[in-house]
ZAGUVEX-160864 format. One record per residue (C-alpha): residue number from 1; residue in three letters; x, y, z. Coordinates in pm, whole numbers. Example, Ala and Ser with C-alpha at 12.3 -4.5 7.8 and 13.67 -1.06 7.14 Angstrom:
+-----+------+--------+--------+--------+
| seq | type |     xx |     yy |     zz |
+-----+------+--------+--------+--------+
|   1 |  ALA |   1230 |   -450 |    780 |
|   2 |  SER |   1367 |   -106 |    714 |
+-----+------+--------+--------+--------+
REM end
This chain:
+-----+------+--------+--------+--------+
| seq | type |     xx |     yy |     zz |
+-----+------+--------+--------+--------+
|   1 |  MET |      0 |      0 |      0 |
|   2 |  ASP |    123 |    348 |    -88 |
|   3 |  GLY |    267 |    510 |    222 |
|   4 |  PHE |    323 |    859 |     86 |
|   5 |  PRO |    -16 |   1001 |    204 |
|   6 |  LEU |     66 |    877 |    555 |
|   7 |  LEU |    406 |   1051 |    545 |
|   8 |  ARG |    234 |   1379 |    460 |
|   9 |  GLN |      9 |   1334 |    763 |
|  10 |  VAL |    314 |   1272 |    981 |
|  11 |  ALA |    483 |   1588 |    854 |
|  12 |  GLU |    170 |   1791 |    927 |
|  13 |  ALA |    143 |   1646 |   1279 |
|  14 |  TYR |    499 |   1753 |   1362 |
|  15 |  ARG |    449 |   2098 |   1211 |
|  16 |  ASN |    152 |   2146 |   1446 |
|  17 |  LEU |    339 |   2045 |   1762 |
|  18 |  LYS |    354 |   2294 |   2048 |
|  19 |  THR |    569 |   2081 |   2281 |
|  20 |  LEU |    710 |   1729 |   2279 |
|  21 |  SER |    875 |   1519 |   2551 |
|  22 |  VAL |   1041 |   1187 |   2475 |
|  23 |  GLU |   1225 |    915 |   2664 |
|  24 |  ALA |   1384 |    665 |   2429 |
|  25 |  VAL |   1670 |    427 |   2361 |
|  26 |  ILE |   1900 |    382 |   2062 |
|  27 |  LEU |   2012 |     28 |   1983 |
|  28 |  THR |   2319 |    -18 |   1762 |
|  29 |  GLU |   2384 |   -370 |   1636 |
|  30 |  GLN |   2692 |   -458 |   1435 |
|  31 |  GLY |   2884 |   -763 |   1322 |
|  32 |  ASP |   2780 |  -1090 |   1159 |
|  33 |  GLU |   2668 |  -1441 |   1258 |
|  34 |  ASP |   3019 |  -1524 |   1382 |
|  35 |  SER |   3078 |  -1214 |   1592 |
|  36 |  SER |   2836 |   -937 |   1686 |
|  37 |  SER |   2770 |   -673 |   1951 |
|  38 |  THR |   2480 |   -453 |   2062 |
|  39 |  GLN |   2509 |   -111 |   2224 |
|  40 |  ARG |   2222 |     49 |   2414 |
|  41 |  GLN |   2206 |    425 |   2472 |
|  42 |  ARG |   1921 |    593 |   2664 |
|  43 |  PHE |   1826 |    958 |   2614 |
|  44 |  ARG |   1564 |   1224 |   2688 |
|  45 |  PHE |   1438 |   1488 |   2446 |
|  46 |  PHE |   1229 |   1803 |   2494 |
|  47 |  TYR |   1098 |   2040 |   2229 |
|  48 |  ALA |    895 |   2363 |   2224 |
|  49 |  ALA |    798 |   2530 |   1899 |
|  50 |  PRO |    952 |   2673 |   1702 |
|  51 |  ASN |   1320 |   2617 |   1789 |
|  52 |  PHE |   1369 |   2532 |   2158 |
|  53 |  ILE |   1536 |   2193 |   2210 |
|  54 |  ARG |   1693 |   1995 |   2491 |
|  55 |  PHE |   1861 |   1658 |   2425 |
|  56 |  GLU |   2018 |   1457 |   2707 |
|  57 |  ARG |   2228 |   1151 |   2628 |
|  58 |  LEU |   2243 |    976 |   2962 |
|  59 |  GLY |   2532 |    799 |   3130 |
|  60 |  PRO |   2869 |    896 |   3282 |
|  61 |  SER |   3002 |   1018 |   2945 |
|  62 |  GLY |   2671 |   1174 |   2843 |
|  63 |  VAL |   2604 |   1488 |   2645 |
|  64 |  THR |   2349 |   1765 |   2694 |
|  65 |  VAL |   2247 |   1979 |   2396 |
|  66 |  ILE |   2029 |   2286 |   2453 |
|  67 |  ALA |   1893 |   2522 |   2187 |
|  68 |  ASP |   1751 |   2829 |   2361 |
|  69 |  GLY |   1626 |   2997 |   2043 |
|  70 |  VAL |   1947 |   3195 |   1993 |
|  71 |  THR |   2242 |   2971 |   2082 |
|  72 |  LEU |   2307 |   2598 |   2059 |
|  73 |  HIS |   2489 |   2486 |   2375 |
|  74 |  THR |   2665 |   2149 |   2390 |
|  75 |  LEU |   2808 |   2017 |   2715 |
|  76 |  MET |   3008 |   1692 |   2720 |
|  77 |  ARG |   3039 |   1572 |   3079 |
|  78 |  PHE |   3357 |   1383 |   2988 |
|  79 |  SER |   3562 |   1437 |   2674 |
|  80 |  PRO |   3746 |   1115 |   2574 |
|  81 |  MET |   4021 |   1318 |   2408 |
|  82 |  ARG |   4079 |   1553 |   2700 |
|  83 |  GLY |   3946 |   1372 |   3005 |
|  84 |  ILE |   3764 |   1687 |   3121 |
|  85 |  PRO |   3422 |   1844 |   3052 |
|  86 |  ARG |   3386 |   2031 |   2724 |
|  87 |  TYR |   3142 |   2310 |   2637 |
|  88 |  THR |   3067 |   2467 |   2298 |
|  89 |  ALA |   2832 |   2749 |   2200 |
|  90 |  VAL |   2721 |   2815 |   1841 |
|  91 |  ARG |   2476 |   3077 |   1720 |
|  92 |  MET |   2172 |   2906 |   1571 |
|  93 |  ALA |   2153 |   3164 |   1292 |
|  94 |  GLU |   2484 |   3028 |   1161 |
|  95 |  MET |   2356 |   2669 |   1144 |
|  96 |  ALA |   2232 |   2516 |    821 |
|  97 |  TRP |   1978 |   2289 |    993 |
|  98 |  ARG |   1777 |   2248 |   1312 |
|  99 |  PRO |   1929 |   2005 |   1565 |
| 100 |  HIS |   1764 |   1661 |   1588 |
| 101 |  ALA |   1536 |   1731 |   1294 |
| 102 |  PHE |   1505 |   1461 |   1027 |
| 103 |  ARG |   1691 |   1564 |    710 |
| 104 |  PRO |   1596 |   1366 |    398 |
| 105 |  GLU |   1925 |   1464 |    232 |
| 106 |  PHE |   2102 |   1276 |    515 |
| 107 |  SER |   1839 |   1010 |    572 |
| 108 |  PHE |   2103 |    735 |    598 |
| 109 |  ALA |   2188 |    844 |    955 |
| 110 |  PRO |   1860 |    934 |   1128 |
| 111 |  SER |   1903 |    765 |   1469 |
| 112 |  ASP |   1896 |   1094 |   1666 |
| 113 |  ALA |   1626 |   1256 |   1451 |
| 114 |  LEU |   1313 |   1324 |   1657 |
| 115 |  LEU |   1133 |   1598 |   1462 |
| 116 |  PHE |    985 |   1474 |   1134 |
| 117 |  ASP |    823 |   1773 |    964 |
| 118 |  ARG |   1037 |   1696 |    654 |
| 119 |  ILE |    974 |   1322 |    642 |
| 120 |  ALA |    769 |   1349 |    319 |
| 121 |  GLU |   1035 |   1540 |    121 |
| 122 |  ASN |   1256 |   1383 |   -150 |
| 123 |  VAL |   1077 |   1047 |   -121 |
| 124 |  THR |   1134 |    801 |   -407 |
| 125 |  ARG |    933 |    513 |   -259 |
| 126 |  ALA |    703 |    471 |     44 |
| 127 |  GLU |    520 |    147 |    117 |
| 128 |  ILE |    314 |     41 |    419 |
| 129 |  VAL |    446 |   -311 |    478 |
| 130 |  ARG |    239 |   -414 |    784 |
| 131 |  GLU |     41 |   -306 |   1090 |
| 132 |  GLU |    206 |   -373 |   1425 |
| 133 |  GLU |    118 |   -281 |   1785 |
| 134 |  GLY |   -102 |     13 |   1689 |
| 135 |  CYS |    147 |    141 |   1431 |
| 136 |  SER |    174 |    140 |   1054 |
| 137 |  VAL |    520 |     20 |    953 |
| 138 |  VAL |    638 |    214 |    647 |
| 139 |  SER |    945 |    138 |    434 |
| 140 |  VAL |   1079 |    462 |    283 |
| 141 |  SER |   1356 |    535 |     33 |
| 142 |  TYR |   1487 |    885 |    -35 |
| 143 |  GLU |   1674 |   1054 |   -316 |
| 144 |  ARG |   2042 |    980 |   -281 |
| 145 |  HIS |   2271 |   1270 |   -199 |
| 146 |  GLU |   2647 |   1246 |   -175 |
| 147 |  PRO |   2704 |   1139 |    188 |
| 148 |  PRO |   3008 |   1220 |    402 |
| 149 |  HIS |   3292 |   1011 |    264 |
| 150 |  PHE |   3307 |    755 |    546 |
| 151 |  LEU |   2930 |    680 |    560 |
| 152 |  VAL |   2752 |    439 |    326 |
| 153 |  PRO |   2369 |    455 |    326 |
| 154 |  GLY |   2145 |    150 |    342 |
| 155 |  PRO |   1861 |     88 |     94 |
| 156 |  SER |   1565 |    219 |    300 |
| 157 |  ILE |   1437 |    321 |    644 |
| 158 |  LEU |   1155 |    165 |    843 |
| 159 |  PHE |    925 |    398 |   1041 |
| 160 |  TRP |    667 |    279 |   1296 |
| 161 |  ILE |    396 |    549 |   1283 |
| 162 |  ASP |    133 |    566 |   1557 |
| 163 |  SER |   -211 |    517 |   1401 |
| 164 |  LYS |   -374 |    781 |   1628 |
| 165 |  THR |   -115 |   1056 |   1681 |
| 166 |  ARG |     83 |   1014 |   1356 |
| 167 |  MET |    403 |   1034 |   1561 |
| 168 |  VAL |    711 |    826 |   1475 |
| 169 |  MET |    744 |    573 |   1758 |
| 170 |  ARG |   1032 |    376 |   1615 |
| 171 |  GLN |   1279 |    402 |   1329 |
| 172 |  GLN |   1529 |    152 |   1196 |
| 173 |  SER |   1804 |    193 |    938 |
| 174 |  THR |   2119 |     24 |    816 |
| 175 |  GLN |   2440 |    221 |    781 |
| 176 |  GLY |   2789 |    136 |    662 |
| 177 |  HIS |   3110 |    284 |    797 |
| 178 |  ARG |   3412 |    293 |    569 |
| 179 |  HIS |   3752 |    345 |    726 |
| 180 |  PRO |   3947 |    641 |    585 |
| 181 |  GLU |   4130 |    559 |    261 |
| 182 |  ASP |   3998 |    202 |    269 |
| 183 |  GLU |   3728 |     20 |     70 |
| 184 |  GLU |   3624 |   -210 |    356 |
| 185 |  VAL |   3274 |   -129 |    488 |
| 186 |  ASN |   3147 |   -232 |    831 |
| 187 |  TRP |   2766 |   -243 |    849 |
| 188 |  SER |   2549 |   -169 |   1152 |
| 189 |  GLN |   2177 |   -145 |   1224 |
| 190 |  HIS |   2040 |    151 |   1421 |
| 191 |  THR |   1703 |    140 |   1597 |
| 192 |  THR |   1550 |    430 |   1789 |
| 193 |  LEU |   1266 |    313 |   2013 |
| 194 |  LEU |   1045 |    562 |   2197 |
| 195 |  GLU |    945 |    431 |   2540 |
| 196 |  GLU |    747 |    734 |   2654 |
| 197 |  MET |    604 |   1034 |   2470 |
| 198 |  ARG |    406 |   1338 |   2585 |
| 199 |  ILE |    253 |   1568 |   2324 |
| 200 |  ASP |    171 |   1936 |   2390 |
| 201 |  ALA |    215 |   1893 |   2767 |
| 202 |  PRO |    363 |   2172 |   2983 |
| 203 |  LEU |    740 |   2161 |   3027 |
| 204 |  ALA |    930 |   2240 |   3343 |
| 205 |  GLU |   1055 |   2595 |   3386 |
| 206 |  GLY |   1421 |   2621 |   3290 |
| 207 |  THR |   1411 |   2325 |   3049 |
| 208 |  PHE |   1588 |   2530 |   2781 |
| 209 |  VAL |   1825 |   2722 |   3007 |
| 210 |  CYS |   2191 |   2621 |   2992 |
| 211 |  VAL |   2424 |   2683 |   3286 |
| 212 |  PRO |   2772 |   2558 |   3190 |
| 213 |  PRO |   3023 |   2463 |   3461 |
| 214 |  PRO |   3209 |   2772 |   3583 |
| 215 |  ASP |   3550 |   2614 |   3525 |
| 216 |  VAL |   3492 |   2527 |   3158 |
| 217 |  GLU |   3575 |   2785 |   2891 |
| 218 |  PRO |   3326 |   2788 |   2600 |
| 219 |  GLU |   3448 |   2704 |   2252 |
| 220 |  THR |   3276 |   2927 |   1998 |
| 221 |  GLY |   3354 |   2708 |   1698 |
| 222 |  SER |   3409 |   2341 |   1639 |
| 223 |  ARG |   3515 |   2093 |   1381 |
| 224 |  CYS |   3422 |   1730 |   1360 |
| 225 |  GLY |   3645 |   1438 |   1280 |
| 226 |  ILE |   3644 |   1063 |   1293 |
| 227 |  GLY |   3943 |    845 |   1355 |
| 228 |  SER |   4056 |    488 |   1394 |
| 229 |  GLY |   4381 |    298 |   1436 |
| 230 |  ARG |   4424 |    314 |   1058 |
| 231 |  GLY |   4356 |    681 |    992 |
| 232 |  PHE |   4114 |    966 |   1026 |
| 233 |  ALA |   3869 |   1180 |    833 |
| 234 |  LEU |   3830 |   1549 |    911 |
| 235 |  GLN |   3541 |   1778 |    830 |
| 236 |  THR |   3643 |   2090 |    647 |
| 237 |  GLY |   3296 |   2226 |    571 |
| 238 |  LYS |   2930 |   2168 |    644 |
| 239 |  ASP |   2877 |   1950 |    334 |
| 240 |  GLY |   3104 |   1658 |    416 |
| 241 |  TYR |   3441 |   1525 |    517 |
| 242 |  GLY |   3697 |   1678 |    285 |
| 243 |  VAL |   4018 |   1521 |    418 |
| 244 |  GLU |   4100 |   1152 |    471 |
| 245 |  HIS |   4424 |    996 |    590 |
| 246 |  ARG |   4547 |    643 |    640 |
| 247 |  GLY |   4901 |    580 |    762 |
| 248 |  SER |   5142 |    299 |    850 |
| 249 |  HIS |   5500 |    267 |    976 |
| 250 |  HIS |   5768 |      3 |    950 |
| 251 |  TRP |   6144 |    -50 |    970 |
| 252 |  ASP |   6355 |   -111 |    659 |
| 253 |  ASP |   6677 |   -232 |    819 |
| 254 |  LYS |   6785 |     77 |   1018 |
| 255 |  THR |   6561 |    319 |    827 |
| 256 |  PHE |   6223 |    413 |    972 |
| 257 |  VAL |   5959 |    439 |    694 |
| 258 |  GLU |   5632 |    630 |    719 |
| 259 |  ASP |   5366 |    573 |    449 |
| 260 |  ALA |   5054 |    786 |    424 |
| 261 |  ASP |   4762 |    773 |    183 |
| 262 |  TRP |   4575 |   1103 |    162 |
| 263 |  LYS |   4252 |   1212 |     -3 |
| 264 |  LEU |   4167 |   1582 |    -36 |
| 265 |  ASP |   3803 |   1584 |   -151 |
| 266 |  ALA |   3822 |   1347 |   -452 |
| 267 |  VAL |   4199 |   1383 |   -510 |
| 268 |  SER |   4417 |   1098 |   -379 |
| 269 |  PHE |   4795 |   1102 |   -333 |
| 270 |  HIS |   5064 |    913 |   -142 |
| 271 |  ILE |   5353 |   1040 |     70 |
| 272 |  GLN |   5643 |    827 |    189 |
| 273 |  ARG |   5906 |    955 |    430 |
| 274 |  ARG |   6224 |    768 |    528 |
| 275 |  PHE |   6423 |    862 |    840 |
| 276 |  ALA |   6777 |    739 |    907 |
| 277 |  LEU |   7070 |    832 |   1130 |
| 278 |  ASP |   7425 |    808 |   1001 |
| 279 |  ALA |   7666 |    554 |   1149 |
| 280 |  ASP |   7790 |    796 |   1414 |
| 281 |  ALA |   7442 |    935 |   1491 |
| 282 |  LYS |   7568 |   1285 |   1409 |
| 283 |  SER |   7313 |   1360 |   1139 |
| 284 |  LEU |   6955 |   1275 |   1048 |
| 285 |  ARG |   6862 |   1216 |    685 |
| 286 |  VAL |   6500 |   1254 |    574 |
| 287 |  GLU |   6385 |   1147 |    229 |
| 288 |  GLU |   6038 |   1229 |    104 |
| 289 |  ARG |   5865 |   1092 |   -206 |
| 290 |  ILE |   5521 |   1211 |   -318 |
| 291 |  THR |   5312 |   1021 |   -571 |
| 292 |  GLY |   5047 |   1249 |   -719 |
| 293 |  PRO |   4694 |   1174 |   -844 |
| 294 |  THR |   4819 |   1074 |  -1193 |
| 295 |  GLY |   5111 |    863 |  -1066 |
| 296 |  GLU |   5374 |   1133 |  -1116 |
| 297 |  GLU |   5645 |   1114 |   -852 |
| 298 |  LYS |   5856 |   1388 |   -698 |
| 299 |  ALA |   6124 |   1345 |   -435 |
| 300 |  ALA |   6330 |   1556 |   -201 |
| 301 |  SER |   6585 |   1486 |     72 |
| 302 |  PHE |   6719 |   1678 |    370 |
| 303 |  THR |   7005 |   1628 |    614 |
| 304 |  PHE |   7003 |   1773 |    964 |
| 305 |  ARG |   7307 |   1787 |   1191 |
| 306 |  ILE |   7263 |   1659 |   1543 |
| 307 |  GLY |   7438 |   1855 |   1811 |
| 308 |  THR |   7723 |   2101 |   1757 |
| 309 |  ASP |   8021 |   1866 |   1716 |
+-----+------+--------+--------+--------+
REM end
């Protein structure tokens, strides 16, 4: 059965929201029949029209995101990179999208999307596949847009839509993660399950007020990256990850060799550096060879004296 009319009703229901409160869990399943794992992350979400938002990812390393209508505040209670709390503040007028709103152009990664006023945009196929527990289960495919370089979208998304309220009670998607400068893709399934929802109910005073810790300096800008033991990808603009790197190291007799594969947007190149000390350890020799996008090679070498003798 055609699900597109139902998606339009869902979009209209979210456009008419005054307030929304949600308690939910995100399940991430990855692996295969031989080895698999499941992660469970609980969160709370509050919304007041038109642009007040509070998102709380619970747990000791949780995150609180508050949009107060002017500024988007993000507080990480524990930063894995720094081991201390981290606080950022970004003006909402400078943002290209509303936090936690479903974006059909990035529909391959919707697990934290909780506002679905755009769910009916850019749809290529929508089919009601079954009725289940008071919900219509709809399989939806969207127009493909170029995703960030390390994400690979799945074929479609499943939405469980409440038959009375037209709210999305559950969503499920498949997403691939490609390591930087590597063709291997690891697939995972993401399910967001709403356990409690309150529509147009009063919210507690101060819900959208952010009071950062006094000992944490705000960061007014941020950049986003992803890394692994084999490399990293770094965001250079709002439309994707423009830099990728994958490196390795090894010894060639007494010469230390560093190899690095780089991709700058769609341009790939390779850099090899070789480091060696002379027999008396009085100088360091560095040789660098760059292989460009067309296979052209250029090389340079440098010698540095060690000490003053």
